C-alpha positions as CSV (number, residue, x, y, z in Angstrom):
1,L,78.3,81.1,87.3
2,L,80.9,79.6,85.2
3,H,82.3,82.6,84.2
4,A,82.6,84.1,87.9
5,R,84.2,80.7,89.1
6,A,86.9,81.6,86.3
7,Q,87.2,84.8,87.0
8,A,87.5,83.6,91.2
9,A,90.2,80.9,89.9
10,S,92.7,83.9,88.8
11,A,92.1,86.0,91.9
12,E,94.2,86.2,94.2
13,P,93.4,84.5,97.7
14,G,91.2,86.7,100.0
15,S,91.2,89.3,97.6
16,D,88.5,91.5,97.3
17,S,87.9,90.6,93.3
18,L,86.4,87.1,94.0
19,L,83.5,88.1,95.8
20,A,82.9,90.9,93.5
21,S,83.6,88.3,90.3
22,A,81.0,86.2,91.8
23,L,77.8,88.4,92.5
24,P,76.6,89.3,89.5
25,A,75.9,85.2,88.3
26,L,75.3,84.9,92.0
27,G,72.5,87.2,91.5
28,A,71.3,85.6,88.4
29,V,71.1,82.4,89.6
30,L,69.0,83.6,92.7
31,A,66.9,85.8,90.3
32,L,66.4,82.3,88.2
33,G,65.4,80.7,91.7
34,A,62.9,82.5,92.1
35,V,61.6,82.6,89.1
36,C,61.2,79.1,89.3
37,W,60.1,79.0,92.6
38,R,57.0,81.3,91.7
39,H,56.3,78.7,89.0
40,R,56.4,75.7,91.3
41,R,54.7,77.2,94.5
42,A,51.8,78.1,91.5
43,A,51.8,74.3,90.8
44,T,51.8,72.8,94.5
45,T,48.9,75.0,95.2
46,R,47.0,73.9,92.5
47,R,47.4,70.6,93.5
48,A,46.9,71.0,97.4
49,T,43.6,72.4,96.4
50,A,42.5,69.1,95.4
51,E,43.7,67.4,98.0
52,K,42.8,66.8,101.3
53,R,45.3,65.0,103.2
54,F,48.7,67.0,104.3
55,P,50.0,67.5,100.9
56,I,53.4,66.9,101.3
57,L,52.7,63.1,102.4
58,S,49.3,63.0,99.9
59,S,51.3,60.5,97.5
60,R,52.2,58.2,100.4
61,P,49.9,55.1,101.4
62,A,47.8,56.3,104.6
63,S,48.2,54.1,107.1
64,E,44.7,51.5,107.7
65,G,45.0,51.8,111.4
66,I,44.7,49.6,114.5
67,L,41.5,50.5,116.0
68,P,39.3,47.8,116.2
69,N,35.3,48.6,115.4
70,L,35.7,52.2,114.4
71,P,32.5,53.7,113.4
72,E,31.7,54.4,109.8
73,G,32.8,58.0,108.8
74,I,36.1,57.7,111.2
75,A,39.4,56.9,109.4
76,P,42.9,57.3,110.9
77,G,44.1,61.4,110.4
78,V,42.8,64.5,111.8
79,V,38.9,64.4,111.9
80,T,36.8,67.3,111.5
81,G,33.2,68.0,110.8
82,K,30.7,65.3,110.9
83,S,33.6,62.9,111.5
84,F,34.2,65.2,114.7
85,E,30.6,64.8,115.6
86,I,30.4,61.0,115.1
87,L,33.4,60.3,116.8
88,L,32.4,62.1,120.2
89,D,28.8,60.1,120.0
90,W,30.6,57.0,119.7
91,A,32.2,58.1,122.6
92,K,29.2,58.9,124.5
93,Q,27.8,55.6,123.4
94,K,30.6,53.5,124.2
95,G,30.4,55.2,127.7
96,F,34.3,56.3,127.5
97,A,36.2,59.5,127.5
98,I,38.8,60.7,125.1
99,P,41.8,61.5,127.0
100,A,42.9,65.5,126.1
101,V,46.2,66.5,126.4
102,N,48.0,69.7,126.6
103,C,51.2,69.5,124.5
104,V,54.1,72.1,124.3
105,S,56.7,70.7,121.7
106,T,56.5,68.2,119.0
107,S,58.2,65.6,121.9
108,S,54.6,65.6,123.8
109,I,52.9,65.7,120.9
110,N,54.4,62.7,119.3
111,A,54.5,61.1,122.6
112,C,50.5,61.1,122.8
113,L,50.5,59.7,119.5
114,E,52.2,56.8,120.0
115,A,50.3,56.2,123.4
116,A,47.3,56.4,121.9
117,R,48.8,53.8,119.2
118,K,49.6,51.2,121.9
119,M,46.4,51.5,123.4
120,D,44.2,51.6,120.4
121,S,42.3,55.1,121.4
122,P,41.3,57.9,119.6
123,I,42.9,60.8,121.6
124,I,42.9,65.0,121.3
125,I,45.8,66.8,121.0
126,Q,45.2,70.3,122.2
127,F,47.1,73.7,122.7
128,S,47.0,76.6,125.3
129,S,47.6,80.1,124.0
130,G,50.6,79.7,126.3
131,G,51.8,76.2,125.2
132,A,51.6,77.6,121.9
133,Q,53.7,80.2,122.8
134,F,56.1,77.8,123.6
135,Y,55.7,75.9,120.9
136,A,56.9,78.6,118.5
137,G,59.5,79.5,120.6
138,K,61.0,82.1,123.5
139,G,62.6,84.1,120.3
140,L,59.1,85.6,118.3
141,D,57.5,88.5,119.4
142,N,54.0,87.8,121.2
143,K,52.7,90.7,120.2
144,E,49.0,90.5,119.3
145,F,49.6,86.8,120.0
146,H,51.3,86.6,116.9
147,A,53.4,84.4,118.5
148,A,51.1,81.7,120.5
149,I,48.9,81.9,116.5
150,A,51.6,81.0,114.9
151,G,53.1,78.3,117.6
152,A,48.9,76.6,117.2
153,V,49.3,76.5,113.5
154,A,52.8,75.1,113.4
155,G,51.8,72.3,115.7
156,A,48.2,71.4,114.3
157,Y,50.4,70.8,110.8
158,H,53.0,68.4,112.8
159,V,49.7,66.5,114.1
160,R,47.9,66.2,110.8
161,A,51.7,65.3,109.0
162,L,51.6,62.2,111.7
163,A,48.5,61.6,112.9
164,E,47.3,59.5,109.4
165,Q,51.2,57.5,109.7
166,Y,50.4,56.4,113.5
167,G,47.1,54.8,112.8
168,I,44.7,56.3,114.8
169,P,42.3,59.4,114.8
170,V,43.3,62.5,116.1
171,I,40.8,65.7,117.0
172,L,42.8,69.2,117.4
173,H,41.6,71.2,119.7
174,T,42.6,74.6,121.4
175,D,42.0,74.7,125.4
176,H,41.2,77.8,127.5
177,C,40.3,80.8,125.8
178,A,39.6,83.8,128.1
179,K,38.0,87.5,127.2
180,D,41.7,88.4,126.9
181,V,42.8,86.3,125.0
182,L,40.0,86.4,122.3
183,P,42.2,87.9,119.7
184,W,44.5,84.7,119.5
185,L,41.3,82.4,118.8
186,D,40.6,85.1,116.1
187,G,44.2,84.4,114.4
188,L,43.5,80.5,114.5
189,L,40.0,80.9,113.0
190,S,41.3,82.4,110.0
191,A,43.5,80.5,109.7
192,N,40.8,78.0,109.3
193,E,38.5,79.7,107.0
194,R,41.8,80.1,104.7
195,Y,42.1,76.4,105.3
196,F,39.1,75.6,104.7
197,E,39.0,77.4,101.6
198,R,41.7,75.4,100.1
199,H,40.9,71.8,101.3
200,G,37.7,71.6,102.1
201,E,37.7,71.3,105.9
202,P,39.0,73.5,108.8
203,L,42.7,73.0,110.0
204,F,41.4,72.5,113.4
205,S,38.4,70.3,114.6
206,S,37.2,72.6,117.5
207,H,38.3,75.5,119.8
208,M,37.1,76.5,123.8
209,I,35.9,79.5,124.5
210,D,36.6,80.0,128.7
211,L,34.5,83.0,129.6
212,S,33.1,81.5,133.0
213,E,34.5,84.6,134.8
214,E,32.2,86.9,132.7
215,P,28.7,87.4,133.5
216,F,26.2,84.1,132.5
217,E,24.0,85.9,129.4
218,E,27.3,88.0,128.1
219,N,29.2,84.3,128.6
220,I,26.4,82.5,126.0
221,E,25.9,85.7,123.7
222,F,29.4,85.4,123.0
223,C,29.6,81.4,122.7
224,T,26.7,81.9,120.2
225,K,28.1,84.9,118.2
226,Y,31.6,82.1,117.8
227,L,29.6,79.1,117.0
228,E,27.9,80.8,114.1
229,R,31.3,82.2,112.6
230,M,32.9,78.6,113.2
231,A,29.7,76.5,111.9
232,K,30.4,77.8,108.6
233,M,33.4,76.1,108.4
234,N,32.8,72.8,110.8
235,V,34.6,73.5,113.8
236,G,33.4,72.5,117.0
237,L,32.8,74.8,120.2
238,E,33.4,73.8,123.8
239,M,32.5,76.1,126.3
240,E,32.8,76.5,130.2
241,L,30.0,77.0,133.0
242,G,31.0,78.1,136.5
243,I,34.4,78.6,137.6
244,T,37.1,75.3,137.1
245,G,38.9,75.7,140.5
246,G,42.9,76.0,140.7
247,E,45.5,77.7,138.2
248,E,46.5,77.0,134.8
249,D,48.1,78.6,132.3
250,G,48.6,81.8,134.6
251,V,44.3,82.1,134.7
252,N,44.3,81.9,138.7
253,N,40.4,80.8,140.3
254,E,42.5,79.3,144.1
255,D,40.1,82.0,145.6
256,A,37.1,81.8,143.3
257,N,33.6,81.6,145.3
258,P,32.5,77.5,146.4
259,D,28.8,78.1,144.7
260,D,30.7,79.3,141.3
261,L,32.2,75.4,141.3
262,Y,29.2,74.2,140.5
263,S,26.7,74.6,137.5
264,K,23.2,74.9,137.9
265,P,21.1,72.3,135.4
266,E,19.3,75.4,134.7
267,E,22.4,77.4,133.4
268,I,23.2,73.4,131.2
269,W,19.7,74.6,129.6
270,Q,20.3,77.8,128.8
271,A,23.5,77.1,127.2
272,Y,22.9,74.1,125.3
273,Q,19.4,75.6,123.7
274,A,21.2,78.7,122.9
275,L,24.1,76.9,121.2
276,S,21.8,74.3,119.8
277,K,19.9,77.0,117.4
278,V,23.0,77.5,115.7
279,P,22.7,75.7,112.0
280,N,25.3,73.0,111.8
281,G,26.7,74.2,115.2
282,N,28.8,71.2,117.0
283,F,29.0,71.7,120.7
284,T,30.4,70.3,123.9
285,I,29.8,72.0,127.3
286,A,32.4,71.9,130.3
287,A,30.3,72.2,133.1
288,A,31.6,72.8,136.8
289,F,31.1,70.0,139.2
290,G,33.3,71.1,141.8
291,N,36.9,70.3,139.7
292,V,40.4,71.8,140.3
293,H,42.9,72.2,138.3
294,G,46.4,71.3,139.5
295,V,47.9,68.1,141.6
296,Y,45.6,66.9,144.7
297,Q,45.8,64.0,146.4
298,A,42.3,61.8,146.2
299,G,39.8,63.2,148.1
300,N,41.0,66.6,148.2
301,V,39.0,67.1,145.4
302,K,35.3,67.2,146.3
303,L,33.9,66.2,143.0
304,D,30.0,65.6,142.4
305,P,28.8,63.6,139.1
306,K,25.6,63.9,139.7
307,I,25.4,67.5,138.6
308,L,25.7,66.5,135.2
309,G,23.1,63.9,135.2
310,N,20.7,66.3,136.9
311,A,21.4,68.3,134.1
312,Q,20.8,65.4,131.5
313,T,17.7,64.4,133.1
314,Y,16.5,68.3,133.2
315,I,16.8,68.4,129.8
316,C,15.6,65.2,128.8
317,E,12.2,66.6,130.4
318,K,12.5,69.7,128.6
319,L,12.9,68.5,124.7
320,G,10.4,65.2,126.2
321,L,13.6,62.6,125.6
322,P,13.1,59.5,126.9
323,E,14.9,58.8,130.5
324,G,18.3,57.7,130.6
325,S,18.8,60.0,127.0
326,K,22.4,62.0,127.3
327,P,21.8,64.9,125.5
328,V,24.3,66.9,126.3
329,K,28.0,65.7,125.9
330,F,30.1,67.2,129.1
331,V,34.1,67.9,129.0
332,F,35.9,67.0,132.5
333,H,38.4,69.5,133.6
334,G,40.7,69.6,136.4
335,G,40.9,65.9,137.0
336,S,44.4,65.2,138.6
337,G,43.9,63.7,141.3
338,S,40.1,62.6,141.4
339,D,38.7,59.0,142.5
340,L,38.4,57.0,140.2
341,K,34.7,56.4,140.9
342,D,34.0,59.8,140.5
343,I,35.5,60.1,137.1
344,R,33.6,56.9,136.0
345,E,30.6,58.5,137.1
346,A,31.0,61.7,135.1
347,I,31.6,59.3,132.4
348,D,28.2,57.7,132.6
349,Y,26.7,60.8,132.9
350,G,27.8,62.1,129.2
351,V,31.1,63.1,129.4
352,I,32.9,62.7,126.4
353,K,36.5,64.5,126.9
354,M,39.1,64.2,129.9
355,N,41.7,67.3,130.0
356,I,45.4,66.3,131.1
357,D,47.6,69.1,131.9
358,T,49.4,68.7,135.4
359,D,50.1,65.0,135.1
């Protein structure tokens, strides 16, 4: 490189010899850099395999967190596996629903983390396929959901890098995944498997599959099959029963049959029974009780939270559980514009997650 610089100094300004003299040396420097990078990458890989935390920040002290009375097994950062299950059970026991916010950028993620810290609350950061594609940028090709997969993975790493620093427990989740979007989920599960192999935990806490528009039996069959794969790496599943009305992320159910907006206790029991048979399976159910995606004035959405209560009672009888038990962890979709009393009643019946997208 010094020889090239000497030659360049003697060359006429603007002459081709200036570039020609520098190219061989530059090539040698780049080759040497590539060798060094490969050695460094191998060393980094070895270190990362033994580290559970985000590798770049692993040498920094983790935040102690400011949430009071966190249950044992829960610490600031992304929670997965048993910690994920403990956090959901804690929400049900304490009678609150964890807000699940659809994010499309680093700014929206950071705003959610800051709000959760100020409110002393755990939070769920989630991505839809469309939101994940937007996160990746419009310049990235989305053939075979490439951009949507890359965007969701990038968002997950962003959350992992910051969640500990904000001192709050965070659940990493993906939202509605219809049948034609399953290749997106397949790509994310592959990413989870690679992350699990290296770090002993999955990249995401959980994923949602929404086959509510498919035949009921097919919905349960697909979700059970996917949960079997997900349970091997401690990833949770959220499934949807019945149809959430309105429109979200390109899925339009504004003309749905009104009967499909309300799940039946027998259907919830069948889904619960099938998913409970999966070893190490952790799941939640987004049952329909009149909820609708979109913004509506309070009173225009006819919610019937008692559907959830009736389902809990029905399943308790089937399982021989004491009266008042809540074996099912429910998810509340389409809550914008709902009356506060309906939201509180739904939580009383076992809702532990409430989605926020339209707002």
